[in-house]
N, C-alpha and C positions, 0 to 999 in steps of 0.2 A: 436497460444503458445497457453498453454493450462497452469495453475497456481494456487495455494489459496489463500484465502483471510477469515483469522480465518475460518479457516479444510472445504471452503467449494469451488468448485471446479468454475471459472470463464475462458472462453477462447476468448482471446481476440486476435489483428490482431497483425501480426509480430515484427510488431514497435513501440509496443506499447509503453506508457509511466510509470510510478510510479500517475500523475496524470489522465490518461486513467481509470486505473484500479478503482481509488478509486470511480470514477466520476460516474462509472457502478455499483460499490459495494452501493452506496451511502451511502457516509460518507464526511462531512461537512468537507471541507481541514483544516479549524483553529482550529477544534474541537480536533482534536486526535495525539498522537504519533504514529509513524511507525516505524515499522522492516521488514526489509527485509532477511529473512534465520536469525532468531535471531540476527541479526545486527541493532541494532539502526537508521534509519537515520535523519538526524536534517534536521530541513526546511531549513538555512542557504542552502546547500544545490541542494534548488529546486526544487519542488517534476516531475515540469514540463519535466528536463532537466534527470531526473533519466528516465533511458534506463532499460526494462525486459527482463527478459530472462528464455523460456521455463524450468516450472517447479518450479521457484519463488515459496515463501514461503511468503504471506505477513500477517503480526499481524496489527490489526489495536486497537490501545490500548485509551479507554475513561478517560480521566483524573478522581478521584474520589475526592470527596471534604469529609473534617472530622474536629472529631475537638476533 
């Protein structure tokens, strides 16, 4: 299947899960907030069981510290 991560195309097997896409992208799972198709995915939803679909758009958002 073809998806996008941060507007970059990525090909994955048809049975891929969110964790698979993040590993392929090189994102450290615990450091980022994730949205699929502009919808936040809570970590409690367990990225390893969140199945992906053809055309999904994933946003990987790194937290920013400030003061």
